[in-house]
VEXDREN-2710 file (C-alpha; in Angstrom, 1 decimal):
% VEXDREN-2710
k/r/px/py/pz
1/MET/36.4/-8.5/3.6
2/HIS/36.4/-5.3/5.3
3/PRO/37.2/-5.2/9.2
4/ASN/35.0/-2.7/11.1
5/PRO/35.5/-1.9/15.0
6/PRO/32.3/-3.1/16.4
7/ARG/30.1/-0.2/16.9
8/GLY/26.9/-1.8/18.2
9/THR/24.4/-4.0/16.4
10/HIS/23.4/-1.7/13.5
11/LEU/24.4/-0.9/10.1
12/ARG/24.0/2.8/9.8
13/LEU/24.6/5.3/7.0
14/ASP/24.3/9.1/7.7
15/GLY/24.0/11.5/4.9
16/ILE/26.3/9.6/2.2
17/SER/26.6/11.6/-1.0
18/LYS/28.5/10.3/-4.0
19/SER/29.4/12.1/-7.5
20/TYR/31.8/11.2/-10.2
21/PRO/32.9/13.7/-12.6
22/ASP/30.1/13.3/-15.1
23/ARG/27.2/12.8/-12.8
24/ARG/26.2/12.9/-9.2
25/VAL/24.9/9.3/-8.0
26/LEU/24.0/9.3/-4.2
27/THR/22.7/12.5/-2.2
28/ASP/22.0/12.3/1.6
29/ILE/21.6/8.6/1.9
30/SER/20.6/7.9/5.6
31/PHE/19.2/4.7/6.9
32/ALA/19.9/1.9/9.5
33/VAL/19.6/-1.9/9.4
34/ALA/19.5/-3.8/12.6
35/ALA/21.0/-7.3/13.6
36/GLY/18.6/-9.9/12.1
37/GLU/17.1/-7.5/9.6
38/ARG/17.5/-8.2/5.8
39/ALA/17.1/-4.9/3.7
40/ALA/16.9/-4.6/-0.1
41/LEU/18.0/-1.7/-2.2
42/ILE/15.6/-1.2/-5.4
43/GLY/15.5/1.5/-7.8
44/GLU/16.1/1.9/-11.6
45/ASN/19.6/0.8/-13.1
46/GLY/22.1/3.6/-12.5
47/THR/20.7/5.0/-9.2
48/GLY/23.7/4.0/-7.2
49/LYS/22.7/0.4/-5.5
50/SER/26.2/-0.9/-6.4
51/THR/28.0/2.0/-5.7
52/LEU/26.3/2.5/-2.2
53/LEU/27.2/-1.3/-1.4
54/ARG/30.8/-0.4/-2.5
55/ILE/31.0/2.6/-0.1
56/VAL/29.5/0.4/3.1
57/ALA/32.0/-2.5/2.1
58/GLY/34.9/0.4/2.3
59/LEU/35.8/-0.5/-1.6
60/GLU/35.0/3.3/-2.3
61/ASP/35.0/6.5/-0.4
62/ALA/31.7/8.7/-0.1
63/ASP/32.2/12.5/-0.7
64/VAL/30.5/13.2/2.6
65/GLY/28.9/11.2/5.2
66/LYS/29.4/8.2/7.5
67/VAL/29.1/4.6/7.6
68/SER/29.0/2.3/10.9
69/ALA/28.9/-1.2/10.7
70/PRO/29.2/-4.1/13.3
71/GLY/32.2/-6.3/13.2
72/GLU/33.6/-7.5/9.7
73/VAL/31.8/-6.7/6.5
74/GLY/31.7/-8.8/3.6
75/LEU/30.6/-8.0/0.1
76/PHE/29.4/-10.7/-2.7
77/HIS/29.6/-8.9/-5.9
78/GLN/31.2/-9.3/-9.5
79/GLN/34.8/-9.5/-8.2
80/PRO/35.8/-12.9/-6.3
81/PRO/37.3/-12.5/-3.0
82/PHE/40.0/-15.1/-3.6
83/SER/42.8/-15.8/-6.2
84/LEU/41.6/-17.3/-9.3
85/ASP/44.8/-19.4/-9.1
86/LEU/43.2/-21.3/-6.0
87/THR/41.5/-24.8/-6.6
88/ALA/38.1/-25.4/-5.8
89/ASP/39.3/-27.1/-2.7
90/GLU/41.3/-24.2/-1.6
91/VAL/38.7/-21.6/-2.1
92/LEU/36.6/-23.5/0.4
93/ARG/39.4/-24.1/3.1
94/ASP/40.4/-20.2/2.4
95/ALA/36.8/-19.4/3.2
96/ALA/36.9/-21.6/6.4
97/ALA/40.1/-20.7/7.9
98/PRO/39.1/-18.0/10.1
99/LEU/36.6/-20.1/11.7
100/ARG/39.0/-23.1/12.1
101/ALA/41.2/-20.4/13.8
102/LEU/38.3/-19.5/15.9
103/GLY/37.6/-23.0/16.9
104/ASP/41.2/-23.6/18.1
105/GLU/40.9/-20.2/19.7
106/VAL/38.0/-21.6/21.9
107/THR/39.9/-25.0/22.5
108/SER/43.2/-22.7/23.6
109/ALA/41.1/-20.6/26.1
110/GLY/39.5/-23.5/27.6
111/GLU/42.8/-25.3/28.2
112/HIS/44.3/-22.1/29.6
113/LEU/41.3/-21.7/31.9
114/ALA/41.8/-25.4/33.2
115/ALA/45.3/-24.9/33.6
116/HIS/45.1/-21.4/35.4
117/PRO/41.7/-21.5/37.1
118/ASP/42.8/-18.3/39.1
119/ASP/43.4/-16.3/36.1
120/PRO/40.7/-13.6/36.3
121/GLY/40.8/-12.9/32.5
122/ALA/40.6/-16.6/31.5
123/GLY/37.0/-17.0/31.9
124/THR/36.3/-13.9/30.0
125/ARG/38.6/-15.1/27.3
126/LEU/36.6/-18.4/27.0
127/GLU/33.4/-16.7/27.1
128/LEU/34.2/-14.1/24.3
129/ALA/35.7/-16.7/22.0
130/LEU/32.5/-19.1/22.6
131/ALA/30.1/-16.3/21.9
132/GLU/32.1/-15.7/18.6
133/ALA/32.3/-19.1/17.7
134/GLU/28.5/-19.5/18.1
135/ARG/27.5/-16.3/16.1
136/ARG/29.7/-17.5/13.2
137/GLY/28.6/-21.3/13.2
138/VAL/32.0/-22.8/14.0
139/TRP/30.4/-26.2/15.4
140/GLU/28.3/-26.4/12.1
141/LEU/31.0/-25.5/9.7
142/ASP/31.5/-28.8/8.0
143/HIS/27.8/-29.3/7.6
144/THR/27.5/-25.8/6.1
145/ILE/30.2/-26.3/3.8
146/ASP/28.7/-29.6/2.4
147/GLU/25.2/-27.9/2.3
148/LEU/26.3/-24.8/0.3
149/VAL/28.4/-27.1/-2.2
150/GLU/25.4/-29.1/-2.9
151/GLY/22.7/-26.4/-2.9
152/LEU/24.7/-24.1/-5.1
153/GLY/25.5/-26.8/-7.4
154/ILE/29.3/-26.9/-7.4
155/ALA/29.4/-30.5/-5.8
156/ASP/30.3/-31.8/-9.3
157/ILE/33.5/-29.7/-10.0
158/PRO/36.5/-31.7/-9.1
159/ARG/38.2/-30.1/-6.0
160/GLU/41.6/-30.0/-7.6
161/ARG/40.3/-27.8/-10.6
162/PRO/41.5/-24.1/-10.4
163/VAL/38.7/-21.9/-10.4
164/ARG/39.8/-19.9/-13.3
165/GLU/38.9/-23.1/-15.4
166/VAL/35.1/-22.8/-14.3
167/SER/32.3/-21.2/-15.9
168/GLY/31.4/-17.8/-15.1
169/GLY/28.0/-18.7/-13.3
170/GLN/30.1/-21.4/-11.5
171/LEU/32.7/-18.9/-10.3
172/ALA/29.9/-16.7/-9.0
173/ARG/28.6/-19.6/-6.9
174/PHE/31.9/-20.3/-5.6
175/SER/32.2/-16.5/-4.9
176/LEU/28.9/-16.9/-2.9
177/ALA/29.9/-20.1/-1.0
178/TRP/32.9/-18.5/0.2
179/MET/31.2/-15.4/1.5
180/LEU/28.3/-17.5/3.5
181/VAL/31.1/-19.8/4.8
182/ARG/33.3/-17.0/6.0
183/ARG/30.0/-15.4/7.6
184/PRO/30.9/-11.8/8.3
185/GLU/29.0/-9.8/10.7
186/THR/27.7/-7.3/8.1
187/LEU/26.5/-9.1/5.0
188/LEU/26.4/-7.3/1.6
189/LEU/25.2/-8.8/-1.5
190/ASP/25.0/-7.6/-5.0
191/GLU/22.6/-9.4/-7.2
192/PRO/23.2/-12.8/-5.2
193/THR/20.6/-15.0/-7.1
194/ASN/21.6/-14.2/-10.7
195/HIS/23.6/-17.5/-11.2
196/LEU/21.3/-19.4/-8.8
197/ASP/18.6/-22.1/-9.9
198/ASP/15.7/-22.7/-7.6
199/ARG/17.5/-24.8/-5.4
200/GLY/20.3/-22.5/-4.7
201/ALA/17.8/-19.5/-4.1
202/GLU/15.9/-21.5/-1.6
203/LEU/19.0/-22.4/0.3
204/LEU/20.3/-18.8/0.1
205/ALA/16.7/-17.4/1.6
206/ARG/16.8/-20.0/4.6
207/MET/20.4/-18.9/5.5
208/LEU/19.5/-15.3/5.3
209/HIS/16.4/-15.5/7.5
210/THR/18.6/-16.9/10.4
211/TRP/21.7/-14.5/9.6
212/PRO/22.7/-12.9/12.9
213/GLY/23.9/-9.9/11.7
214/PRO/22.5/-6.9/9.5
215/VAL/22.1/-8.0/5.7
216/LEU/22.0/-5.3/2.9
217/MET/21.4/-6.4/-0.7
218/ALA/20.4/-5.0/-4.3
219/SER/18.5/-7.6/-6.1
220/HIS/16.3/-7.4/-9.0
221/ASP/14.6/-11.2/-8.2
222/ARG/11.3/-10.4/-7.6
223/ALA/10.2/-13.8/-6.1
224/PHE/13.4/-13.6/-4.0
225/LEU/12.7/-10.3/-2.5
226/ASP/9.1/-11.6/-1.9
227/GLU/10.4/-14.3/0.4
228/SER/13.7/-13.0/1.8
229/VAL/13.7/-9.3/2.8
230/SER/12.3/-7.7/5.9
231/HIS/12.0/-4.2/4.1
232/LEU/13.0/-2.4/0.9
233/LEU/15.1/0.8/0.6
234/ASP/13.9/2.6/-2.4
235/LEU/16.3/4.8/-4.1
236/ASP/14.0/6.0/-6.9
237/PRO/12.9/9.9/-6.7
238/ARG/10.5/10.6/-4.1
239/PRO/7.9/13.5/-3.7
240/MET/9.9/16.4/-1.9
241/PRO/10.1/20.2/-2.3
242/ARG/11.9/21.1/-5.4
243/ARG/14.2/23.6/-3.6
244/GLN/15.9/20.7/-2.0
245/VAL/16.7/19.0/-5.2
246/ASP/17.4/22.0/-7.2
247/ARG/20.5/22.7/-4.7
248/VAL/22.4/19.4/-5.7
249/ALA/20.8/18.0/-9.1
250/ASP/18.3/18.7/-11.6
251/ALA/14.8/18.1/-9.9
252/SER/13.4/16.2/-13.2
253/ASP/16.4/13.8/-13.0
254/ALA/15.2/10.2/-12.3
255/GLY/18.8/8.8/-12.5
256/ALA/20.3/10.1/-9.0
257/ALA/19.1/8.7/-5.7
258/HIS/18.3/11.5/-3.4
259/GLY/17.3/10.3/0.1
260/VAL/15.7/7.0/0.5
261/THR/12.1/5.8/1.2
262/ARG/12.2/2.7/3.5
263/PHE/9.2/0.3/2.9
264/THR/8.2/-2.6/5.2
265/GLY/6.2/-5.3/3.2
266/THR/7.1/-7.6/0.2
267/TYR/8.0/-6.6/-3.3
268/SER/4.4/-7.4/-4.7
269/GLN/2.9/-5.0/-2.0
270/TYR/5.6/-2.3/-2.7
271/VAL/4.6/-2.4/-6.5
272/VAL/1.1/-1.3/-5.6
273/ALA/2.0/1.1/-2.8
274/ARG/4.6/2.9/-5.3
275/ALA/2.0/3.1/-8.2
276/ASP/-0.5/4.6/-5.8
277/GLU/2.2/7.1/-4.3
278/LEU/3.1/8.3/-8.0
279/THR/-0.5/8.9/-8.9
280/ARG/-0.9/11.0/-5.7
281/TRP/2.5/12.7/-6.6
282/GLN/1.2/13.6/-10.0
283/GLU/-2.2/14.8/-8.8
284/GLN/-0.2/17.0/-6.3
285/TYR/2.0/18.3/-8.8
286/GLU/-0.8/19.4/-11.2
287/ARG/-2.7/21.1/-8.4
288/GLU/0.2/23.1/-7.3
289/GLN/0.9/23.8/-11.1
290/ASP/-2.7/25.1/-11.4
291/GLU/-2.3/27.3/-8.3
292/LEU/0.9/28.6/-9.5
293/ASN/-0.5/29.8/-12.8
294/ARG/-3.6/31.4/-11.1
295/LEU/-1.6/33.3/-8.6
296/ARG/0.9/34.6/-11.2
297/GLY/-2.4/35.5/-13.4
298/ARG/-3.8/37.4/-10.3
299/LEU/-0.7/39.4/-10.0
300/HIS/-0.7/40.3/-13.7
301/ASP/-4.3/41.4/-13.5
302/ASP/-4.2/43.3/-10.1
303/HIS/-1.0/45.2/-11.2
304/ARG/-3.0/46.4/-14.3
305/VAL/-5.9/47.6/-12.0
306/GLY/-3.7/49.4/-9.5
307/HIS/-2.2/51.8/-12.1
308/PRO/-4.9/53.6/-14.0
309/GLU/-3.7/56.1/-16.3
310/ARG/-3.1/59.7/-14.7
311/GLY/-4.9/62.9/-15.6
312/PRO/-4.4/66.6/-14.7
313/ARG/-5.6/67.1/-11.2
314/THR/-9.0/69.2/-10.4
315/GLU/-11.4/69.5/-7.6
316/ALA/-13.7/66.7/-8.9
317/ARG/-10.7/64.6/-9.3
318/GLY/-9.5/65.1/-5.8
319/ALA/-12.6/63.3/-4.5
320/LYS/-12.2/60.7/-7.0
321/LYS/-8.7/60.2/-5.8
322/PHE/-9.6/59.7/-2.3
323/TYR/-11.7/56.7/-3.4
324/SER/-9.0/55.7/-5.5
325/ASP/-6.2/55.7/-3.0
326/ARG/-8.5/53.7/-0.7
327/ASN/-9.1/51.1/-3.8
328/ALA/-5.1/51.2/-4.3
329/THR/-4.5/50.3/-0.7
330/VAL/-6.9/47.3/-1.0
331/VAL/-5.5/46.1/-4.3
332/ALA/-1.8/46.8/-2.9
333/ARG/-2.6/44.3/0.0
334/ARG/-4.2/41.9/-2.3
335/VAL/-1.0/42.1/-4.5
336/ASN/1.1/41.6/-1.6
337/ASP/-0.9/38.7/-0.4
338/ALA/-0.7/37.2/-3.8
339/ARG/3.1/37.8/-4.1
340/THR/3.6/36.0/-0.8
341/ALA/1.5/33.1/-1.5
342/LEU/3.2/32.7/-4.8
343/GLU/6.7/32.9/-3.2
344/ARG/5.9/30.4/-0.7
345/LEU/4.1/28.2/-3.3
346/GLU/7.4/28.4/-5.8
347/ASP/9.6/27.5/-2.7
348/GLU/7.6/24.5/-1.5
349/GLN/6.1/23.3/-4.6
350/VAL/6.9/19.4/-4.8
351/ARG/9.1/18.5/-7.8
352/LYS/8.0/17.3/-11.0
353/PRO/7.4/13.4/-11.1
354/PRO/10.3/11.9/-13.3
355/LYS/9.4/10.3/-16.6
356/HIS/10.7/6.9/-15.9
357/LEU/12.2/4.7/-18.8
358/ARG/9.5/2.5/-20.3
359/PHE/10.5/-0.4/-22.6
360/ASN/9.0/-0.1/-26.1
361/ALA/9.7/-3.0/-28.2
362/ASP/10.0/-2.2/-32.2
363/ARG/6.8/-2.6/-34.0
364/SER/8.4/-3.4/-37.7
365/LEU/8.4/-7.0/-37.2
366/ALA/4.7/-7.2/-36.1
367/ALA/3.8/-5.2/-39.3
368/ALA/5.9/-7.6/-41.4
369/ARG/4.0/-10.2/-39.9
370/ARG/0.6/-8.9/-40.6
371/ALA/1.6/-8.3/-44.2
372/GLY/2.4/-12.3/-44.5
373/GLU/6.3/-11.3/-44.9
374/LEU/7.3/-13.7/-42.2
375/PRO/8.3/-17.3/-43.2
376/SER/5.7/-19.7/-42.8
377/GLY/6.3/-22.9/-40.8
378/ALA/8.9/-23.1/-38.4
379/LEU/11.5/-20.1/-38.0
380/VAL/14.0/-22.3/-36.2
381/THR/14.1/-26.1/-35.9
382/ALA/16.7/-28.2/-33.5
383/SER/17.1/-31.8/-34.4
384/ASN/18.6/-33.9/-31.4
385/VAL/21.1/-31.0/-30.8
386/THR/23.7/-32.4/-28.6
387/VAL/27.0/-30.9/-26.9
388/ARG/29.3/-33.2/-24.9
389/ASP/29.0/-32.9/-21.1
390/ARG/26.9/-29.9/-21.6
391/LEU/23.6/-30.6/-23.2
392/ARG/21.4/-33.8/-23.8
393/PRO/19.9/-34.5/-27.3
394/THR/17.3/-32.0/-27.6
395/SER/14.6/-31.0/-30.2
396/LEU/12.3/-28.4/-30.8
397/ALA/10.5/-26.4/-33.7
398/LEU/9.0/-23.1/-33.2
399/ALA/6.7/-21.0/-35.5
400/ALA/6.2/-17.2/-35.9
401/GLY/4.2/-16.1/-32.4
402/GLU/5.5/-19.0/-30.5
403/ARG/7.4/-18.7/-27.2
404/LEU/9.2/-21.4/-25.3
405/LEU/10.8/-21.3/-21.7
406/VAL/13.6/-23.2/-21.1
407/GLU/13.9/-24.7/-17.7
408/GLY/16.1/-26.8/-15.3
409/PRO/18.8/-26.6/-12.8
410/ASN/22.2/-25.3/-13.3
411/GLY/24.2/-27.3/-15.4
412/CYS/21.5/-28.8/-17.5
413/GLY/22.4/-27.0/-20.9
414/LYS/20.0/-24.0/-20.8
415/SER/22.7/-21.4/-21.9
416/THR/24.3/-24.0/-24.3
417/LEU/21.1/-24.4/-26.1
418/LEU/20.6/-21.1/-26.6
419/GLU/24.3/-20.7/-28.1
420/ALA/23.6/-23.5/-30.4
421/LEU/20.4/-21.8/-31.7
422/ALA/22.3/-18.6/-32.2
423/GLY/25.2/-20.4/-34.2
424/ARG/27.7/-19.4/-31.5
425/ILE/28.7/-23.1/-31.0
426/ALA/28.4/-26.0/-33.1
427/PRO/26.7/-28.9/-31.8
428/ASP/28.7/-32.5/-31.7
429/ASP/25.5/-33.7/-32.9
430/GLY/22.3/-33.0/-34.4
431/SER/21.4/-30.0/-36.4
432/VAL/19.9/-26.6/-36.1
433/THR/18.0/-25.0/-38.9
434/VAL/16.7/-21.5/-39.5
435/ALA/14.0/-20.5/-42.0
436/PRO/15.9/-18.9/-45.4
437/ARG/14.8/-15.2/-44.6
438/GLY/14.9/-15.8/-40.9
439/SER/17.4/-14.1/-38.4
440/VAL/18.5/-15.1/-35.1
441/ALA/19.9/-13.1/-32.2
442/LEU/20.9/-14.0/-28.6
443/LEU/20.7/-11.8/-25.6
444/GLY/23.6/-13.1/-23.3
445/GLN/23.5/-13.4/-19.7
446/ASP/25.9/-10.6/-18.9
447/ALA/26.6/-7.5/-20.5
448/GLU/28.7/-7.7/-23.7
449/VAL/29.2/-4.3/-24.9
450/SER/32.2/-2.2/-23.4
451/GLY/34.6/0.6/-24.4
452/ASP/35.2/4.2/-23.7
453/ASP/33.1/5.7/-26.6
454/CYS/30.0/7.2/-25.5
455/VAL/26.7/5.2/-25.6
456/ARG/25.2/7.0/-28.6
457/ASP/28.4/6.4/-30.7
458/THR/28.7/2.8/-29.7
459/TYR/25.0/2.2/-30.7
460/GLU/25.7/3.7/-34.1
461/GLN/28.7/1.8/-34.6
462/LEU/27.2/-1.6/-33.5
463/VAL/24.1/-1.0/-35.9
464/GLY/25.3/1.1/-38.7
465/ALA/24.7/5.0/-39.1
466/GLU/21.4/4.5/-41.5
467/LEU/19.7/2.2/-39.0
468/ALA/20.6/4.4/-35.9
469/ALA/19.3/7.4/-37.7
470/ARG/16.1/5.5/-38.6
471/ARG/15.5/4.1/-35.1
472/PRO/17.5/6.2/-32.6
473/LEU/18.4/4.8/-29.1
474/ALA/15.9/6.7/-27.7
475/THR/13.3/4.8/-29.6
476/PHE/13.2/1.8/-27.3
477/GLY/12.9/3.5/-23.6
478/LEU/16.2/1.8/-22.5
479/ILE/18.6/4.4/-22.1
480/ALA/18.0/7.9/-20.6
481/GLY/19.0/10.8/-22.6
482/ARG/21.3/12.0/-20.0
483/ASP/23.2/8.7/-20.4
484/GLU/23.7/8.8/-24.0
485/THR/26.6/11.0/-24.0
486/ARG/28.6/8.9/-21.2
487/PRO/31.6/6.4/-21.9
488/VAL/30.0/2.8/-22.2
489/ASN/32.5/1.5/-19.3
490/SER/31.0/4.1/-17.0
491/LEU/27.6/2.6/-16.9
492/SER/26.4/0.2/-14.3
493/VAL/26.0/-3.3/-15.7
494/GLY/22.3/-3.2/-15.9
495/GLN/22.4/-0.1/-18.1
496/ARG/25.2/-2.0/-20.5
497/ARG/23.0/-5.0/-20.7
498/ARG/20.1/-2.3/-21.7
499/LEU/22.5/-1.3/-24.5
500/ASP/22.9/-4.9/-25.5
501/LEU/19.2/-5.1/-25.8
502/ALA/18.5/-2.0/-27.6
503/VAL/21.3/-3.0/-30.3
504/LEU/19.6/-6.3/-30.6
505/LEU/16.3/-4.8/-31.2
506/ALA/17.4/-2.1/-33.6
507/LEU/16.8/-4.7/-36.3
508/PRO/14.5/-7.1/-34.8
509/PRO/15.2/-10.6/-35.4
510/GLU/12.6/-13.2/-36.4
511/VAL/14.1/-15.8/-33.8
512/LEU/14.6/-13.7/-30.5
513/LEU/17.0/-15.9/-27.9
514/LEU/17.1/-14.3/-24.4
515/ASP/19.2/-15.9/-21.7
516/GLU/18.1/-14.7/-18.1
517/PRO/16.6/-11.8/-19.6
518/THR/15.8/-10.1/-16.2
519/ASN/19.4/-10.3/-14.9
520/HIS/20.7/-7.0/-13.8
521/PHE/17.5/-5.3/-15.2
522/SER/15.6/-2.9/-12.7
523/LEU/12.2/-4.3/-11.5
524/LEU/10.2/-2.2/-13.6
525/LEU/12.0/-3.2/-16.7
526/SER/11.8/-6.6/-16.0
527/GLU/7.8/-6.2/-15.8
528/ASP/7.9/-4.3/-19.1
529/ILE/10.2/-7.1/-21.1
530/GLU/7.5/-9.8/-19.6
531/ARG/4.6/-7.8/-21.4
532/ALA/6.8/-7.4/-24.7
533/LEU/7.4/-10.9/-24.9
534/ALA/3.7/-11.8/-24.9
535/ASP/3.3/-9.5/-27.9
536/TYR/6.4/-10.5/-29.8
537/PRO/5.5/-11.6/-33.4
538/GLY/8.6/-13.7/-33.9
539/ALA/9.6/-16.8/-32.4
540/VAL/10.7/-16.4/-28.8
541/VAL/13.2/-18.5/-26.4
542/VAL/13.8/-17.7/-23.2
543/ALA/16.1/-19.4/-20.6
544/SER/15.6/-18.2/-17.2
545/HIS/15.6/-18.9/-13.4
546/ASP/13.4/-15.9/-12.7
547/ARG/10.5/-17.6/-10.6
548/MET/7.9/-14.8/-11.1
549/LEU/8.6/-14.7/-14.8
550/ARG/8.3/-18.5/-14.8
551/ARG/4.9/-18.4/-12.8
552/ARG/3.5/-16.1/-15.3
553/TRP/4.6/-17.8/-18.4
554/GLY/1.8/-18.6/-21.0
555/GLY/3.8/-20.1/-23.8
556/GLN/5.3/-23.5/-24.3
557/ARG/8.1/-25.0/-21.8
558/LEU/10.9/-27.2/-22.2
559/GLU/12.5/-28.9/-19.4
560/LEU/16.1/-29.8/-19.4
561/HIS/18.1/-32.5/-17.5
562/PRO/22.0/-32.5/-16.7
563/PRO/24.1/-34.7/-18.9
564/GLU/24.7/-38.2/-17.3
END
């Protein structure tokens, strides 16, 4: 939590720019979020959304620019806002402590006013304390805690258990509960729904709709964006004069935010509007390039016309010279006009639309299937697979081309089932069988690759030099070329998870397991992955809370229930 002196009711950013030694991330970011508004930062992985939230929270400094936020600023992100040595009960009590103290302040102020009715400041003190208590929900505090504990799926965790012993998803939900109980005036959320089931996401959406202060979030949850935000703040490149971009960055670089575009409407409406804008942008760029080429050609031709070969001076040529000089004046004026138009257009031309990354699934497995090389029958079979306290007896069988969506609330064993299918854990009962020539690969919920080596070298180390040469990293459209030489640890979580996916697909498995495949991925990549899954020739098993992915799912479904 970061205290800020009250400066009105708006969160304001004015000219925020940020660079790291190897790259520029943010340039001239300015916007405002009013009290009661819920704004979402969107953009490609690596455009600086998390960095911007950290700057607003006071955890990182901008190179230039100013941030003004009302009251206390709270950021929900990957790092818990409490010590991992605390128990579950202590975490909740720690979150509520300032609000309990505020309730005590109201009581104390009321008692002081009753004892000193003539004190001119007593009434004001009570009035201010009551207003703050009302804003922060002091009178509903116990109900709020109970609602969050139940709705976020952490009610079954023993209150005396240290939170360092809970799972990563449970720890994230404790962190979110802590922040929502604490109720800062300015609320910042970085991927708040990544570990929430439907009930948790719906509870969060309801709470945000009544949040009294400004809310700024970064989220790749498309359904949540549709339901929860009042407007979107797009950090992806936008049409603007190239000269403005060239001052600070490569005009073709899609990986650094330069300014921000505000869009009022739902995510679904934004997708249509953004596609239309990109089409108009491309058309404008092509028109301007055609005009630039025409003006350059005209200058070249007019220069040739204006410089005829000179010959010896004669009386006949004197008259000819008179007309030639007049013609030269016309040509010179035309050349000057063309040069002026060219210089103006070169200065004002729109930047080239960036080529966004587009995910390209490898086609070698499809070719193998067409050639009849994939095993016939079931590629993977699970028979009454059971993991004590985590997964009820579960059975399934999938052949090539079949897709299965695993659904259910938090704690029902979705990730456990995928880990058992991948051979990462041994079931307590039952068995998993993979076809003799079949391979299985799992993309986990969170980024697994790390290290100080550069992205390209890390990819080669993980897949082998021969395979990396046959299927370069650029094959998949997951990592921009400018990022291949950066250290892995300098990438965003979404970019590192993209690298995980590239490593997994370098040698496409017959059985593809994806645990929350849209977590941390940009909105455009999530759409690409959905389309690729529909055509994947092997067997696919997906566990996901992504409501939009689930609404569109065209394959089989398996509903899991929590162990009793």
